[in-house]
DSSP file (Angstrom, degrees, kcal/mol; ACC not computed):
  #  RESIDUE AA STRUCTURE BP1 BP2  ACC     N-H-->O    O-->H-N    N-H-->O    O-->H-N    TCO  KAPPA ALPHA  PHI   PSI    X-CA   Y-CA   Z-CA
    1    1 A M              0   0    0      0, 0.0     2,-0.4     0, 0.0    11,-0.0   0.000 360.0 360.0 360.0 141.7   31.3   10.6   -4.1
    2    2 A R        +     0   0    0     10,-0.0     2,-0.3     2,-0.0     0, 0.0  -0.808 360.0 169.3-105.2 147.8   28.6   12.7   -5.7
    3    3 A A        -     0   0    0     -2,-0.4     2,-0.5     8,-0.0     6,-0.1  -0.986  31.4-116.1-154.0 152.2   26.2   11.5   -8.4
    4    4 A A     >  -     0   0    0     -2,-0.3     4,-1.4     4,-0.1     5,-0.2  -0.792  69.9 -22.9 -96.7 129.0   23.1   12.9  -10.0
    5    5 A G  H  > S-     0   0    0     -2,-0.5     4,-2.4     3,-0.2     5,-0.2   0.193  92.1 -61.8  68.3 172.9   19.8   11.0   -9.6
    6    6 A N  H  > S+     0   0    0      1,-0.2     4,-2.8     2,-0.2     5,-0.2   0.877 133.9  54.3 -60.3 -39.8   19.0    7.4   -8.8
    7    7 A E  H  > S+     0   0    0      1,-0.2     4,-2.2     2,-0.2    -1,-0.2   0.928 110.8  45.0 -62.2 -45.2   20.8    6.2  -12.0
    8    8 A G  H  X S+     0   0    0     -4,-1.4     4,-2.1     2,-0.2    -2,-0.2   0.910 115.2  46.4 -66.3 -43.1   24.0    8.1  -11.1
    9    9 A V  H  X S+     0   0    0     -4,-2.4     4,-2.5     2,-0.2    -2,-0.2   0.922 112.1  51.4 -65.6 -43.4   24.0    6.9   -7.5
   10   10 A A  H  X S+     0   0    0     -4,-2.8     4,-2.1    -5,-0.2    -2,-0.2   0.908 109.6  50.2 -59.9 -41.9   23.2    3.4   -8.5
   11   11 A A  H  X S+     0   0    0     -4,-2.2     4,-1.7    -5,-0.2    -1,-0.2   0.906 110.9  49.1 -63.4 -41.1   26.1    3.4  -11.0
   12   12 A R  H  X S+     0   0    0     -4,-2.1     4,-2.4     2,-0.2    -2,-0.2   0.889 108.8  52.8 -65.6 -38.9   28.5    4.7   -8.3
   13   13 A I  H  < S+     0   0    0     -4,-2.5     6,-0.4     1,-0.2    -1,-0.2   0.918 109.7  49.0 -62.2 -42.8   27.4    2.1   -5.8
   14   14 A Q  H  < S+     0   0    0     -4,-2.1    -1,-0.2     1,-0.2    -2,-0.2   0.859 115.4  44.4 -64.4 -35.3   28.1   -0.6   -8.4
   15   15 A E  H  < S+     0   0    0     -4,-1.7     2,-0.7    -5,-0.2    -2,-0.2   0.846 102.4  68.2 -79.6 -36.2   31.6    0.8   -9.1
   16   16 A A  S >< S-     0   0    0     -4,-2.4     3,-1.9    -5,-0.1    -1,-0.1  -0.772  81.0-133.2 -98.2 112.0   32.8    1.5   -5.6
   17   17 A I  T 3  S+     0   0    0     -2,-0.7    -3,-0.1     1,-0.3    -2,-0.1  -0.375  90.2  10.5 -61.8 130.4   33.5   -1.6   -3.5
   18   18 A G  T 3  S+     0   0    0      1,-0.2    -1,-0.3    -5,-0.1     2,-0.1   0.567  94.3 148.6  79.9   9.2   32.0   -1.2    0.0
   19   19 A S    <   -     0   0    0     -3,-1.9     2,-0.4    -6,-0.4    -1,-0.2  -0.344  34.6-152.3 -78.1 159.0   30.0    1.9   -0.9
   20   20 A I        +     0   0    0     -2,-0.1     2,-0.3     2,-0.0    -1,-0.0  -0.993  22.5 161.5-128.6 136.9   26.7    2.8    0.6
   21   21 A G        -     0   0    0     -2,-0.4     2,-0.5     2,-0.0   -11,-0.0  -0.944  35.9-120.2-148.6 168.5   24.1    4.9   -1.1
   22   22 A Y        +     0   0    0     -2,-0.3     2,-0.3     0, 0.0   -13,-0.1  -0.962  44.5 147.5-118.4 115.6   20.4    5.8   -1.0
   23   23 A I        -     0   0    0     -2,-0.5    -2,-0.0   -14,-0.1     2,-0.0  -0.893  52.8 -76.2-138.5 167.1   18.4    5.0   -4.1
   24   24 A E    >>  -     0   0    0     -2,-0.3     4,-1.5     1,-0.1     3,-0.9  -0.365  43.2-118.7 -63.4 146.2   14.8    3.9   -5.0
   25   25 A Y  H 3> S+     0   0    0      1,-0.3     4,-2.5     2,-0.2     5,-0.2   0.867 111.7  60.6 -54.1 -41.7   14.0    0.3   -4.3
   26   26 A Q  H 3> S+     0   0    0     95,-0.3     4,-2.6     1,-0.2    -1,-0.3   0.838 103.0  51.5 -61.6 -31.7   13.3   -0.4   -7.9
   27   27 A F  H <> S+     0   0    0     -3,-0.9     4,-2.2     2,-0.2    -1,-0.2   0.903 109.6  48.9 -70.5 -40.1   16.8    0.6   -8.9
   28   28 A S  H  <>S+     0   0    0     -4,-1.5     5,-2.6     2,-0.2     4,-0.4   0.897 115.2  45.3 -65.5 -38.5   18.4   -1.7   -6.3
   29   29 A R  H ><5S+     0   0    0     -4,-2.5     3,-0.8     3,-0.2    -2,-0.2   0.936 112.6  50.3 -66.3 -47.0   16.1   -4.6   -7.6
   30   30 A Q  H 3<5S+     0   0    0     -4,-2.6    -2,-0.2     1,-0.3    -1,-0.2   0.868 119.3  36.7 -60.8 -38.3   16.8   -3.8  -11.2
   31   31 A L  T 3<5S-     0   0    0     -4,-2.2    -1,-0.3    -5,-0.1    -2,-0.2   0.393 107.2-123.7 -96.6   1.9   20.6   -3.8  -10.7
   32   32 A D  T < 5 +     0   0    0     -3,-0.8     2,-0.2    -4,-0.4    -3,-0.2   0.896  50.6 167.5  55.5  44.8   20.6   -6.6   -8.1
   33   33 A L      < -     0   0    0     -5,-2.6    -1,-0.2    -6,-0.2     2,-0.1  -0.576  40.9-104.1 -85.7 151.9   22.3   -4.4   -5.5
   34   34 A K        -     0   0    0     -2,-0.2     2,-0.3     1,-0.0    -1,-0.1  -0.483  39.0-153.6 -72.0 146.2   22.5   -5.5   -1.9
   35   35 A T        -     0   0    0     -2,-0.1     2,-0.4    13,-0.0    -1,-0.0  -0.820  14.7-104.7-123.0 162.6   20.1   -3.6    0.4
   36   36 A A        -     0   0    0     -2,-0.3     2,-0.6    11,-0.1    10,-0.0  -0.699  13.4-143.3 -94.9 134.1   20.2   -2.8    4.1
   37   37 A T        -     0   0    0     -2,-0.4     2,-0.3    10,-0.2    10,-0.2  -0.842  33.8-165.2 -84.9 125.5   18.2   -4.5    6.8
   38   38 A L  E     -A   46   0A   0      8,-2.1     8,-3.1    -2,-0.6     2,-0.5  -0.842  23.3-113.3-121.0 152.6   17.3   -1.6    9.2
   39   39 A E  E     -A   45   0A   0     -2,-0.3     6,-0.2     6,-0.3     2,-0.1  -0.699  37.0-152.0 -81.9 128.0   16.0   -1.3   12.7
   40   40 A N    >   -     0   0    0      4,-2.8     3,-2.4    -2,-0.5    34,-0.1  -0.303  35.3 -83.7 -93.9-178.4   12.5    0.2   12.8
   41   41 A R  T 3  S+     0   0    0     32,-0.5    33,-0.1     1,-0.3    35,-0.1   0.803 128.0  54.3 -53.8 -35.0   10.8    2.2   15.5
   42   42 A E  T 3  S-     0   0    0     33,-0.3    -1,-0.3    36,-0.2     3,-0.1   0.428 119.7-107.8 -83.4   0.8    9.7   -0.9   17.4
   43   43 A G  S <  S+     0   0    0     -3,-2.4     2,-0.4     1,-0.3    -2,-0.1   0.583  77.0 132.0  85.4   9.7   13.3   -2.2   17.6
   44   44 A K        -     0   0    0     34,-0.1    -4,-2.8    32,-0.1     2,-0.6  -0.785  58.3-127.1 -96.8 137.9   12.8   -4.9   15.0
   45   45 A F  E     -A   39   0A   0     -2,-0.4     2,-0.4    -6,-0.2    -6,-0.3  -0.752  33.6-169.3 -84.9 124.1   15.3   -5.4   12.1
   46   46 A V  E     -A   38   0A   0     -8,-3.1    -8,-2.1    -2,-0.6    31,-0.0  -0.937  17.6-135.2-123.7 134.5   13.4   -5.4    8.9
   47   47 A R        -     0   0    0     -2,-0.4     2,-1.2   -10,-0.2   -10,-0.2  -0.552  36.5-102.0 -79.8 150.4   14.5   -6.2    5.3
   48   48 A P        +     0   0    0      0, 0.0     2,-0.3     0, 0.0    -1,-0.1  -0.628  65.9 145.3 -76.5  99.2   13.4   -3.9    2.5
   49   49 A T     >  -     0   0    0     -2,-1.2     4,-2.2     1,-0.1     5,-0.2  -0.869  64.1-107.1-129.9 163.7   10.5   -5.9    1.0
   50   50 A E  H  > S+     0   0    0     -2,-0.3     4,-2.7     1,-0.2     5,-0.2   0.910 121.0  52.0 -56.9 -42.8    7.2   -4.9   -0.6
   51   51 A A  H  > S+     0   0    0      1,-0.2     4,-2.3     2,-0.2    -1,-0.2   0.888 109.5  49.0 -62.7 -39.4    5.3   -6.2    2.4
   52   52 A A  H  > S+     0   0    0      2,-0.2    27,-1.8     1,-0.2     4,-1.7   0.851 112.1  48.6 -69.8 -34.0    7.5   -4.1    4.8
   53   53 A F  H  X S+     0   0    0     -4,-2.2     4,-2.7     2,-0.2     5,-0.3   0.920 111.0  49.7 -69.4 -44.4    7.0   -1.0    2.6
   54   54 A V  H  X S+     0   0    0     -4,-2.7     4,-2.4     1,-0.2    -2,-0.2   0.919 109.2  53.0 -60.0 -43.4    3.2   -1.5    2.5
   55   55 A A  H  X S+     0   0    0     -4,-2.3     4,-0.6    22,-0.2    -1,-0.2   0.911 111.6  46.2 -58.5 -42.9    3.2   -1.9    6.3
   56   56 A G  H >< S+     0   0    0     -4,-1.7     3,-0.7    21,-0.2    -2,-0.2   0.917 115.5  43.7 -67.5 -44.5    5.0    1.4    6.6
   57   57 A L  H >< S+     0   0    0     -4,-2.7     3,-1.5     1,-0.2    -1,-0.2   0.787 103.0  66.7 -73.8 -26.6    2.9    3.4    4.2
   58   58 A S  H 3< S+     0   0    0     -4,-2.4    -1,-0.2     1,-0.3    -2,-0.2   0.741  93.8  60.4 -66.4 -21.1   -0.4    1.9    5.6
   59   59 A S  T << S+     0   0    0     -3,-0.7    -1,-0.3    -4,-0.6     2,-0.2   0.600  81.9 109.2 -80.8  -9.9    0.2    3.7    8.8
   60   60 A A    <   -     0   0    0     -3,-1.5     2,-0.8    -4,-0.2    10,-0.1  -0.457  61.8-146.3 -71.8 134.6    0.2    7.1    7.1
   61   61 A Q        -     0   0    0     -2,-0.2    -1,-0.1    68,-0.0    -2,-0.1  -0.899  18.0-143.9 -99.5 109.0   -2.8    9.3    7.7
   62   62 A L        -     0   0    0     -2,-0.8     6,-0.1     6,-0.1    -2,-0.0  -0.626  13.3-145.8 -80.3 117.0   -3.4   11.2    4.5
   63   63 A P    >   -     0   0    0      0, 0.0     3,-1.9     0, 0.0    -1,-0.0  -0.199  31.9 -95.2 -74.7 172.7   -4.6   14.8    5.1
   64   64 A D  T 3  S+     0   0    0      1,-0.3    -2,-0.1     2,-0.1    72,-0.0   0.814 126.2  54.8 -59.6 -31.9   -7.0   16.7    2.8
   65   65 A N  T 3  S-     0   0    0      2,-0.2    -1,-0.3     1,-0.1     3,-0.1   0.485 106.8-130.0 -82.3  -0.3   -4.1   18.3    0.9
   66   66 A L    <   +     0   0    0     -3,-1.9     2,-0.7     1,-0.2    -2,-0.1   0.553  65.3 129.8  67.0  10.8   -2.7   14.8    0.2
   67   67 A R        +     0   0    0     19,-0.0     2,-0.4     2,-0.0    -1,-0.2  -0.862  27.0 153.5 -99.1 116.7    0.8   15.8    1.4
   68   68 A V        -     0   0    0     -2,-0.7     2,-0.4    -6,-0.1    16,-0.4  -1.000  28.8-158.8-144.0 143.8    2.2   13.4    3.9
   69   69 A F        -     0   0    0     -2,-0.4    14,-0.1    14,-0.1    -2,-0.0  -0.935   7.6-155.7-118.2 145.9    5.7   12.3    5.0
   70   70 A V        +     0   0    0     12,-0.4    12,-0.6    -2,-0.4     2,-0.5  -0.594  15.9 179.4-124.2  68.8    6.2    9.0    6.8
   71   71 A P  B    S-B   81   0B   0      0, 0.0    10,-0.1     0, 0.0    -2,-0.1  -0.599  74.2 -18.5 -75.2 124.0    9.4    9.3    8.8
   72   72 A D  S    S-     0   0    0      8,-1.1     9,-0.1    -2,-0.5     6,-0.0   0.938  90.2-142.9  47.6  67.2   10.1    6.1   10.7
   73   73 A P        -     0   0    0      0, 0.0   -32,-0.5     0, 0.0     5,-0.1  -0.132  10.8-110.4 -62.9 153.6    6.6    4.7   10.5
   74   74 A S        +     0   0    0    -18,-0.2   -15,-0.2   -33,-0.1     3,-0.1  -0.365  68.4  90.9 -77.2 162.8    5.0    2.7   13.3
   75   75 A G  S >  S-     0   0    0      1,-0.1     3,-1.7    -2,-0.1   -33,-0.3   0.162  72.8-114.5 116.6 127.5    4.3   -1.0   13.0
   76   76 A V  T 3  S+     0   0    0      1,-0.3   -36,-0.2   -35,-0.1    -1,-0.1   0.775 117.5  41.9 -60.7 -27.9    6.5   -4.0   13.9
   77   77 A D  T 3  S+     0   0    0    -26,-0.1     2,-0.3     2,-0.1    -1,-0.3   0.309  89.2 118.8-101.6   8.3    6.8   -5.0   10.3
   78   78 A S    <   -     0   0    0     -3,-1.7   -25,-0.2   -23,-0.2   -36,-0.2  -0.571  63.4-130.8 -81.5 132.8    7.3   -1.5    8.8
   79   79 A Y        -     0   0    0    -27,-1.8   -40,-0.1    -2,-0.3   -32,-0.1  -0.657  21.9-132.4 -74.4 137.1   10.5   -0.7    7.0
   80   80 A P  S    S+     0   0    0      0, 0.0    -8,-1.1     0, 0.0     2,-0.5   0.567  89.6  59.2 -76.2  -7.5   11.8    2.6    8.5
   81   81 A I  B     +B   71   0B   0    -10,-0.1     2,-0.3    -9,-0.1   -25,-0.1  -0.871  69.3 131.0-124.5  99.8   12.5    4.4    5.2
   82   82 A V        +     0   0    0    -12,-0.6   -12,-0.4    -2,-0.5     2,-0.3  -0.973  20.8 167.3-141.7 155.3    9.4    4.8    3.0
   83   83 A T        -     0   0    0     -2,-0.3     2,-0.2   -14,-0.1   -14,-0.1  -0.982  28.8-114.8-158.9 167.0    7.7    7.6    1.1
   84   84 A F        -     0   0    0    -16,-0.4     2,-0.4    -2,-0.3   -14,-0.1  -0.657  23.4-129.0 -98.3 160.8    5.1    8.4   -1.5
   85   85 A S        -     0   0    0     -2,-0.2     2,-0.3     2,-0.0    -2,-0.0  -0.878  28.0-146.0-104.0 147.1    5.7    9.9   -4.9
   86   86 A W        -     0   0    0     -2,-0.4     2,-0.4     2,-0.0   -19,-0.0  -0.804  13.3-159.2-116.7 155.1    3.5   12.9   -5.8
   87   87 A V        -     0   0    0     -2,-0.3     2,-0.6     2,-0.0    -2,-0.0  -1.000  13.2-150.3-127.5 130.4    2.0   14.2   -8.9
   88   88 A L        +     0   0    0     -2,-0.4     2,-0.3     2,-0.0    -2,-0.0  -0.903  19.9 176.8-104.5 124.7    0.9   17.9   -9.1
   89   89 A L        -     0   0    0     -2,-0.6     2,-0.2     4,-0.0    -2,-0.0  -0.938  33.5-106.6-125.3 148.6   -2.0   18.8  -11.3
   90   90 A R        -     0   0    0     -2,-0.3     3,-0.3     1,-0.1    51,-0.1  -0.506  16.7-143.4 -70.7 138.8   -3.8   22.0  -12.0
   91   91 A K  S    S+     0   0    0      1,-0.3    50,-2.5    -2,-0.2     2,-0.5   0.888  98.5  28.2 -67.1 -39.2   -7.2   22.3  -10.4
   92   92 A N  B    S-c  141   0C   0     48,-0.2    -1,-0.3    -3,-0.0    50,-0.1  -0.895  79.1-166.2-126.2  99.5   -8.4   24.3  -13.4
   93   93 A N        -     0   0    0     48,-0.6     6,-0.1    -2,-0.5     5,-0.0  -0.734  17.1-143.9 -87.1 129.1   -6.5   23.4  -16.6
   94   94 A P  S    S+     0   0    0      0, 0.0    -1,-0.1     0, 0.0     0, 0.0   0.685  88.6  69.2 -67.2 -16.1   -7.1   25.9  -19.4
   95   95 A D     >  -     0   0    0      1,-0.2     4,-2.6     2,-0.0     3,-0.2  -0.870  67.4-165.8-106.3 102.6   -7.0   23.1  -22.0
   96   96 A P  H  > S+     0   0    0      0, 0.0     4,-2.4     0, 0.0     5,-0.2   0.849  88.2  52.2 -57.2 -37.9  -10.1   20.9  -21.6
   97   97 A A  H  > S+     0   0    0      2,-0.2     4,-2.3     1,-0.2     5,-0.2   0.914 112.0  45.7 -65.7 -41.5   -8.8   18.1  -23.7
   98   98 A K  H  > S+     0   0    0     -3,-0.2     4,-2.7     2,-0.2     5,-0.2   0.906 111.8  52.1 -67.5 -41.1   -5.6   17.9  -21.7
   99   99 A A  H  X S+     0   0    0     -4,-2.6     4,-2.3     1,-0.2    -2,-0.2   0.918 111.5  46.8 -60.0 -44.2   -7.5   18.1  -18.4
  100  100 A K  H  X S+     0   0    0     -4,-2.4     4,-2.5    -5,-0.2    -2,-0.2   0.919 112.6  49.1 -64.5 -44.6   -9.7   15.2  -19.5
  101  101 A A  H  X S+     0   0    0     -4,-2.3     4,-2.6     1,-0.2    -2,-0.2   0.900 111.6  49.4 -63.4 -41.5   -6.7   13.1  -20.7
  102  102 A L  H  X S+     0   0    0     -4,-2.7     4,-2.7     2,-0.2     5,-0.3   0.912 110.7  49.7 -64.6 -42.2   -4.9   13.7  -17.4
  103  103 A R  H  X S+     0   0    0     -4,-2.3     4,-2.1    -5,-0.2    -2,-0.2   0.930 112.8  47.4 -62.8 -43.5   -7.9   12.7  -15.4
  104  104 A E  H  X S+     0   0    0     -4,-2.5     4,-2.1     2,-0.2    -2,-0.2   0.914 112.6  49.7 -63.8 -42.5   -8.3    9.5  -17.4
  105  105 A L  H  X S+     0   0    0     -4,-2.6     4,-2.3     1,-0.2    -2,-0.2   0.953 115.1  41.5 -60.7 -51.5   -4.6    8.7  -17.1
  106  106 A F  H  X S+     0   0    0     -4,-2.7     4,-2.2     2,-0.2    -1,-0.2   0.765 110.3  57.5 -75.4 -23.1   -4.4    9.2  -13.3
  107  107 A T  H  X S+     0   0    0     -4,-2.1     4,-1.5    -5,-0.3    -1,-0.2   0.928 109.7  46.3 -64.4 -44.8   -7.7    7.4  -12.8
  108  108 A W  H  <>S+     0   0    0     -4,-2.1     5,-3.8     1,-0.2     6,-0.4   0.927 111.4  51.9 -60.7 -44.9   -6.2    4.4  -14.6
  109  109 A C  H  <5S+     0   0    0     -4,-2.3    -1,-0.2     1,-0.2    -2,-0.2   0.900 112.5  45.1 -58.9 -42.1   -3.0    4.8  -12.5
  110  110 A L  H  <5S+     0   0    0     -4,-2.2    -1,-0.2     3,-0.1    -2,-0.2   0.711 128.9  22.1 -77.2 -20.5   -5.0    4.8   -9.2
  111  111 A L  T ><5S+     0   0    0     -4,-1.5     3,-1.1    -3,-0.3     4,-0.3   0.674 135.3  11.8-109.9 -90.6   -7.3    1.9  -10.2
  112  112 A D  G > 5S+     0   0    0      1,-0.2     3,-1.4    -5,-0.2     4,-0.2   0.843 120.3  63.7 -63.6 -35.9   -6.2   -0.6  -12.8
  113  113 A G  G > <S+     0   0    0     -5,-3.8     3,-1.8     1,-0.3     4,-0.3   0.711  83.2  77.9 -64.9 -20.5   -2.6    0.5  -13.0
  114  114 A Q  G X  S+     0   0    0     -3,-1.1     3,-1.4    -6,-0.4     4,-0.4   0.804  81.7  67.1 -59.3 -28.8   -1.9   -0.5   -9.4
  115  115 A R  G <  S+     0   0    0     -3,-1.4     4,-0.3    -4,-0.3    -1,-0.3   0.681  98.0  53.2 -69.3 -14.5   -1.6   -4.1  -10.5
  116  116 A F  G <> S+     0   0    0     -3,-1.8     4,-1.1    -4,-0.2    -1,-0.3   0.491  82.6  93.8 -94.4  -4.7    1.6   -3.3  -12.4
  117  117 A S  T X4>S+     0   0    0     -3,-1.4     5,-2.6    -4,-0.3     3,-0.9   0.927  82.8  48.4 -54.7 -53.5    3.3   -1.6   -9.4
  118  118 A S  G >45S+     0   0    0     -4,-0.4     3,-1.7     1,-0.3    -1,-0.2   0.904 109.0  51.0 -59.0 -46.2    5.2   -4.7   -8.2
  119  119 A E  G 345S+     0   0    0     -4,-0.3    -1,-0.3     1,-0.3    -2,-0.2   0.729 109.8  52.6 -68.0 -18.2    6.6   -5.7  -11.5
  120  120 A M  G <<5S-     0   0    0     -4,-1.1    -1,-0.3    -3,-0.9    -2,-0.2   0.406 124.1-102.5 -94.9   1.8    7.9   -2.1  -12.0
  121  121 A G  T < 5S+     0   0    0     -3,-1.7   -95,-0.3     1,-0.3    -3,-0.2   0.624  89.3 101.4  90.5  13.7    9.7   -2.1   -8.6
  122  122 A Y      < -     0   0    0     -5,-2.6    -1,-0.3    -6,-0.2    -2,-0.1  -0.620  68.4-114.1-117.6 179.6    7.1   -0.1   -6.7
  123  123 A I        -     0   0    0     -2,-0.2    -7,-0.1    -3,-0.1     2,-0.0  -0.899  31.0-104.0-116.8 149.0    4.4   -1.0   -4.3
  124  124 A P        -     0   0    0      0, 0.0     3,-0.1     0, 0.0    -9,-0.0  -0.387  45.2-103.7 -64.2 146.6    0.6   -0.6   -4.8
  125  125 A L        -     0   0    0      1,-0.1   -71,-0.1     2,-0.1    -8,-0.0  -0.436  40.2 -98.6 -67.7 143.3   -0.9    2.3   -2.9
  126  126 A P    >>  -     0   0    0      0, 0.0     4,-2.4     0, 0.0     3,-0.7  -0.381  37.4-114.7 -56.5 144.1   -2.8    1.4    0.3
  127  127 A H  H 3> S+     0   0    0      1,-0.3     4,-2.7     2,-0.2     5,-0.2   0.871 115.3  54.3 -52.7 -42.8   -6.5    1.4   -0.6
  128  128 A S  H 3> S+     0   0    0      1,-0.2     4,-2.0     2,-0.2    -1,-0.3   0.869 110.0  47.1 -62.3 -36.5   -7.2    4.4    1.7
  129  129 A V  H <> S+     0   0    0     -3,-0.7     4,-2.4     2,-0.2    -2,-0.2   0.920 112.7  48.1 -71.2 -44.8   -4.6    6.5   -0.1
  130  130 A A  H  X S+     0   0    0     -4,-2.4     4,-2.4     1,-0.2    -2,-0.2   0.907 112.7  49.5 -62.1 -41.3   -5.7    5.5   -3.6
  131  131 A A  H  X S+     0   0    0     -4,-2.7     4,-2.0    -5,-0.2    -2,-0.2   0.917 112.8  45.5 -65.8 -43.7   -9.4    6.2   -2.7
  132  132 A K  H  X S+     0   0    0     -4,-2.0     4,-2.0    -5,-0.2    -1,-0.2   0.882 113.9  49.9 -67.9 -37.2   -8.6    9.7   -1.2
  133  133 A S  H  X S+     0   0    0     -4,-2.4     4,-2.5     2,-0.2    -2,-0.2   0.888 109.3  51.4 -66.8 -39.5   -6.4   10.5   -4.2
  134  134 A L  H  X S+     0   0    0     -4,-2.4     4,-2.4     2,-0.2    -2,-0.2   0.890 108.0  52.6 -64.8 -39.5   -9.1    9.4   -6.6
  135  135 A S  H  X S+     0   0    0     -4,-2.0     4,-0.6     2,-0.2    -2,-0.2   0.917 111.1  46.5 -61.7 -43.5  -11.6   11.7   -4.8
  136  136 A A  H >< S+     0   0    0     -4,-2.0     3,-0.9     1,-0.2     4,-0.4   0.903 111.1  52.5 -65.1 -40.7   -9.2   14.6   -5.2
  137  137 A L  H >< S+     0   0    0     -4,-2.5     3,-1.5     1,-0.2    -2,-0.2   0.900 105.6  54.2 -61.3 -41.3   -8.6   13.8   -8.8
  138  138 A N  H 3< S+     0   0    0     -4,-2.4    -1,-0.2     1,-0.3    -2,-0.2   0.630  98.8  64.3 -70.2 -12.9  -12.4   13.8   -9.5
  139  139 A S  T << S+     0   0    0     -3,-0.9    -1,-0.3    -4,-0.6    -2,-0.2   0.568  78.4 107.9 -85.4  -8.0  -12.6   17.3   -8.0
  140  140 A L  S <  S-     0   0    0     -3,-1.5     2,-0.3    -4,-0.4   -48,-0.2  -0.452  80.7-107.5 -70.0 140.9  -10.5   18.7  -10.8
  141  141 A A  B     +c   92   0C   0    -50,-2.5   -48,-0.6    -2,-0.1     2,-0.4  -0.524  39.8 176.0 -73.0 129.3  -12.4   20.8  -13.3
  142  142 A V              0   0    0     -2,-0.3   -45,-0.1   -50,-0.1   -50,-0.0  -0.963 360.0 360.0-133.8 115.7  -12.9   19.1  -16.7
  143  143 A Q              0   0    0     -2,-0.4   -46,-0.1     0, 0.0    -1,-0.1   0.462 360.0 360.0 -84.1 360.0  -15.0   21.0  -19.3
């Protein structure tokens, strides 16, 4: 069955008995869907939990361009399917007010906003990732 986006796939999973689908963790939590325990790189079967996701993402080495993929992360407690979400911002935004507002918003997201991650179905960024992202954010031009 085909479906568009996490919402569509989640709805199809709920409707079709015995179905398997791939959706964001927060959708499975929100809809109380069953999730898969998977075997990780170390041969350990790991449940999809916030701690297992953090373990997987913590092994990521974030390059200067901030683009990283984490296929089957190392670590005995790492869930084998994890990824980051990205935000693309202009280095030089022609609208100074918009540039300032965006910097303030994403500064909040990387600092104070992290405490809301869990209740929204996401995980807080590893400290090293948040710090490197904040450094990149602070390099954006704001007039």
